[in-house]
N, C-alpha and C positions, 0 to 999 in steps of 0.2 A: 505495500498500501504505500511506501517511501515512492517521493514521484520529483522527476524536474517538470518546470511547465512545460518546456522547447516551444517558447514563443519566439518565433525570427524573430520578429520585429520590437520596437518600447511599446510596452502598451497605455492606454489611458485606463488606471484601472480608481473605482471609486467609492468609498466607505461610508457607508451609513448605517450611525450607528443611534440609539436614545442619548447614551450620555457623554461630558467628558471622561477622559479614564478607560471607555471601549473602545478603544479601538488600540490601545497601548497592553493590557489584561489581556481582550482575548486574543493579541494577533500583530503585536507590537515585532516580535521578531523577525514576521514575514513580512511586515511592511517596508524595516531595513535592508532585508532580503531585497525586496523589488525595488528600493532606492534605488542601493547598492547597484544595481545591472541596471540604470535609466530608466527605470518605468517613472512613469508622471501619476499621486497618486494623490487625490483629491477627499478630504470631507467634510461630509453632511454631518454633522449633530444635531438631533432633533429636537432637544433640550441644550439647557445651561447647566442642568445639574442643578438646581437651585436650593432640589430640599437635599444634599446630597450632606447634610451634617446630623449631633443627636442632641447638641448644645442649644436647647430650648432660645435661650437668646440672640443665635445668627440669625438675621434678618438673609431672606433669597435674597436679595435685590444685592447687599456686601457680595454672598457666598458668588451668585452668579455670576461677579464680576471676576471674583479672583480665580472661580477655574475656568476662565475665556482663559486668563491668562495663564495657567497651568496648564490648557490641553494647548496652547501656542507654544510653546518652550516648551512642553512632551513630545508636539509634530516636526519643531525643530532637532531635536534630536535623532530625529529617525527619518529625518528628508525632507520633512513634507514638509509643503511651503504653503499650500494650500487648505485653508481651516475656515469653515462656514456653522455657521448657528441659524436654526430656524427660530428654536425660541419658544416653541409649544411647552407648556407647561411641568415641571420635571412630576414624574410619580400617575401623571392626569393621563396620559398617551393613549388613544384610543385609536384602533385601526379602521375610523371613518372615513368615506367618500372626501371630509376634505383635506384630513391628512393624506390619502391615498392620490390628490390632484394636488398636492404640495410635492408631493414623491415625483409623480412623474414627471411637473415641470423640471423637476431637478436630473431627471434622466436624458430629460431631451433637450436640455442645455449641457450641460457634462459630455454628455456623445459617449460613454465609458464603450471599450473596450469588455470588459473585465467588473462585476460587483458584487462588493463585498456588504453582510450583513451578517445577522445572529441567527440560528433554527430559532420557529415561532415553536416547533413541538417542544425543548427542552422545558419542563415545566419544574422539575426538580436535580439536582446534582449528588449524587452519592443521598448519605441518609441524613444528613444537617441541613442543607442550603436547598432553599425554595428562592426558583431563578425570580429578578425580577422582572415585576408585568412591565416594563416596557420594555424589556429586552424582548420581550415576543412582541406582544405591538408593534415592536417595529422591524422585526422580521418579517410576521405578516405581513404589514403595510408595505414593505417594500417588493416582496414576492407577491402580493395582488399591484401593483404599479409597473413591476418586470413584466405579466403578464397576466392580463393580455391588453392595460392600460397604454402603456407606455410607446407598445411598436403599433396601434392601431389607433388609424384616422378620425374614428368613431366615438371613441374615448375623449371625450372632453375638448371637443374639436375647439373652444373657444382659445385653445393655447396656439394653435396652428391664425385661427382670424386674429385675433389680437395681439400674441406677443411673434409668430413665426416660428413656433417650436415644432420644430415636423417632428414624424412618429422618431422614434429609435430603444431598440430592442441591444442591451449588452449581450457578443455571445455567450459569454460567460457568469452562471455567480457562484460565489463563495460562501458559503456556513460556517462563520463561528459560529463556538458555544455549542458546538453537535453533539449529540450521546448517538450518532449512526456516521461516522467519519466515512472517508473514501478517498483519503490524503491526508496523509501524516505527514510534517514538515517538518525534514533535523535542522532544527534551527539552534544547535549547542553553540558555535561560533558566534549568535548573536544574540545571547543569554543575555547575557552581560551590556549591552544595547539596549535591548526591553529593561531591565531595570534600572540605566542609567535614563530612560525615558518616564517610568514611572516615580523616580523619586523627584519629577520635578509637579505632581500629583498629592502635594506637600497637608495639602487639606483630606485627603482620604487614606492617606496608608500607615498613617500613625507613627511607631517609633519606626527608623528607619534601619535599625539591626534589627527587631524583633520582621520586620516586613520582607529585608533581605532574606534572614534564616528560612521563615515560610516558603518563602519564594523557589529556594536554593533546593528546597526539599520536593520541587515538581518535577525532579529527574524522572526519567522513565524506568517502568520496572526492572528493566534489564538493566542500568548501571547504578551506583555507589556514588555514596556522595565523594566519594575519592576520584572517581572516575563517572563524574556526572554525564546524561546526553538528555537534551532536551528535544521535545515536539511541538508544534504547533498544529491540532486536527483541524478540517474539513468537511463537507460537503458541498463537493464542487460539482454543479449542474453546467454538461455543455452542450447548448442550445445546435442541433442538429441543422 
């Protein structure tokens, strides 16, 4: 299941996820691999993460501003220089027609070869974690926009008549945070780059030493702490 992408030309890769830090947590090392290879990567985050704090004295506006800055810095570490925010309210994402239209607009504007989001079918991870509803909503609305809306001129025709955004379907979709991967990327050589990008999300990771220890334990089962190997996994869909 390990693989090489075998792309002959530089790709336009669009990452659409729910929150700041999602790209780095879900697939940061793979993103670094792609930018190192000369592919163009752009982020669109559906929220600014304005509820990502447990302190009741935190104000959503201040947190939003902080997390926007953190995301820009983290993306820079990975070689990503195009970061955009839709600013839907954090925690309240719903894969409805309003959001589907917005995502369709993004796809038609960006015209990616490859689109990255997360698997909407991941309800829980292991025996101790429930997947955030925004993650599931983001993955669902992106898939709903990819097919059939983005590539069909009869969906949201005003995007053509008013904005001249012609239909477009990505060639591939990569679903991160999946429990049913068909691709395993060996990212051992880029795990430290992923960590340094995640360090920029200071509002989210807590104590850096403890965080680093947890992340370094995420090596594959066939490796050891002394000789670790790290993977990022995806469900890859290639449209014929």
